[in-house]
DOKETOR-821122 format. One record per residue (C-alpha): x, y, z; residue number from 0; residue in three letters. Coordinates in nm, 4 decimals, m for minus. Layout:
// residues N
ATOM       px       py       pz  nr rest
ATOM        X        Y        Z NUM  ALA
...
//
This chain:
// residues 95
ATOM       px       py       pz  nr rest
ATOM m10.7940   6.0607  25.4115   0  UNK
ATOM m10.7439   6.1786  25.7399   1  UNK
ATOM m10.5050   6.0788  26.0056   2  UNK
ATOM m10.6914   5.9374  26.2151   3  UNK
ATOM m10.8743   5.7246  25.9861   4  UNK
ATOM m10.5758   5.5954  25.8443   5  UNK
ATOM m10.4535   5.4764  26.1468   6  UNK
ATOM m10.7471   5.3130  26.1965   7  UNK
ATOM m10.7435   5.1308  25.8756   8  UNK
ATOM m10.4099   4.9927  25.9524   9  UNK
ATOM m10.5133   4.8543  26.2963  10  UNK
ATOM m10.8259   4.7297  26.1698  11  UNK
ATOM m10.6921   4.6002  25.8193  12  UNK
ATOM m10.7478   4.1754  25.9165  13  UNK
ATOM m11.1095   4.2572  25.9021  14  UNK
ATOM m11.1387   4.4641  25.6298  15  UNK
ATOM m10.8823   4.2433  25.3845  16  UNK
ATOM m11.1994   4.0148  25.4389  17  UNK
ATOM m11.4550   4.2412  25.2910  18  UNK
ATOM m11.2489   4.4632  25.0615  19  UNK
ATOM m11.2471   4.3429  24.7095  20  UNK
ATOM m11.1069   4.6005  24.5148  21  UNK
ATOM m11.3769   4.6399  24.2706  22  UNK
ATOM m11.5885   4.9208  24.1877  23  UNK
ATOM m11.9235   4.8555  24.4029  24  UNK
ATOM m12.2342   4.8830  24.1654  25  UNK
ATOM m12.5250   4.8908  24.3540  26  UNK
ATOM m12.4080   5.0647  24.6547  27  UNK
ATOM m12.6295   5.3111  24.8263  28  UNK
ATOM m12.5411   5.5337  25.1082  29  UNK
ATOM m12.8308   5.3655  25.3069  30  UNK
ATOM m12.6237   5.0695  25.3015  31  UNK
ATOM m12.3591   5.2009  25.5195  32  UNK
ATOM m12.5865   5.3858  25.7235  33  UNK
ATOM m12.7791   5.0807  25.7956  34  UNK
ATOM m12.4609   4.8999  25.8642  35  UNK
ATOM m12.3363   5.1310  26.1066  36  UNK
ATOM m12.6718   5.1736  26.2937  37  UNK
ATOM m12.6693   4.7323  26.3287  38  UNK
ATOM m12.3399   4.7563  26.4759  39  UNK
ATOM m12.4149   4.9738  26.7462  40  UNK
ATOM m12.7484   4.7807  26.8057  41  UNK
ATOM m12.5032   4.4830  26.8224  42  UNK
ATOM m12.2648   4.6267  27.0574  43  UNK
ATOM m12.5333   4.7529  27.2824  44  UNK
ATOM m12.6662   4.4113  27.3257  45  UNK
ATOM m12.3359   4.2966  27.3817  46  UNK
ATOM m12.3381   4.5259  27.7086  47  UNK
ATOM m12.7024   4.4398  27.7985  48  UNK
ATOM m12.5936   4.0640  27.7386  49  UNK
ATOM m12.3036   4.1116  28.0103  50  UNK
ATOM m12.4837   4.2975  28.2203  51  UNK
ATOM m12.7358   3.9754  28.2436  52  UNK
ATOM m12.4203   3.6824  28.2468  53  UNK
ATOM m12.2787   3.9267  28.5390  54  UNK
ATOM m12.5722   3.8846  28.7236  55  UNK
ATOM m12.6483   3.5017  28.6594  56  UNK
ATOM m12.2417   3.4338  28.6925  57  UNK
ATOM m12.2221   3.1330  28.4565  58  UNK
ATOM m11.9580   3.1112  28.2037  59  UNK
ATOM m12.1202   3.0223  27.9481  60  UNK
ATOM m12.3311   3.3106  27.9483  61  UNK
ATOM m12.0636   3.5177  27.8118  62  UNK
ATOM m12.0788   3.3174  27.4698  63  UNK
ATOM m12.3546   3.5724  27.3675  64  UNK
ATOM m12.1554   3.8275  27.5014  65  UNK
ATOM m11.8246   3.7793  27.2749  66  UNK
ATOM m12.0820   3.6863  26.9461  67  UNK
ATOM m12.2930   4.0285  26.9795  68  UNK
ATOM m11.9747   4.2087  27.0192  69  UNK
ATOM m11.7776   4.0630  26.7668  70  UNK
ATOM m12.0641   4.1124  26.5142  71  UNK
ATOM m12.0888   4.4311  26.5828  72  UNK
ATOM m11.7006   4.5393  26.5841  73  UNK
ATOM m11.7089   4.4525  26.2557  74  UNK
ATOM m12.0426   4.5926  26.1056  75  UNK
ATOM m11.8989   4.9198  26.2742  76  UNK
ATOM m11.5496   4.8547  26.1350  77  UNK
ATOM m11.6949   4.7933  25.7615  78  UNK
ATOM m11.9363   5.1003  25.7907  79  UNK
ATOM m11.6930   5.3366  25.9217  80  UNK
ATOM m11.4102   5.2385  25.7398  81  UNK
ATOM m11.4627   4.9956  25.4667  82  UNK
ATOM m11.4866   5.0944  25.0998  83  UNK
ATOM m11.8115   5.0847  24.9148  84  UNK
ATOM m11.7083   4.7509  24.7914  85  UNK
ATOM m11.7153   4.6071  25.1288  86  UNK
ATOM m11.9909   4.7394  25.2030  87  UNK
ATOM m12.1599   4.5744  24.9359  88  UNK
ATOM m12.0142   4.2673  24.9987  89  UNK
ATOM m12.1044   4.2287  25.3960  90  UNK
ATOM m12.4594   4.3128  25.2536  91  UNK
ATOM m12.4487   4.0675  24.9725  92  UNK
ATOM m12.4845   4.3120  24.7130  93  UNK
ATOM m12.2530   4.2654  24.4111  94  UNK
//
């Protein structure tokens, strides 16, 4: 494991521990990890678009979708990039 990956794993451990199972993933496929990373990036991009719309509207309630989309994207990217195969399987619901 690279030095940077170890540091990022320690930083994002509160997120990762929700999905780490400690078991070997039987139904894991590499495409699940790729799809998780793509979905995460799309959610973060959607949060950026939502933040631009929230800024133009000017209402505080318009920030709710920004926070939700950003958190969903962050969790997906963190688990996709740093999580184990079991964590990726758990987030997809395959055991």
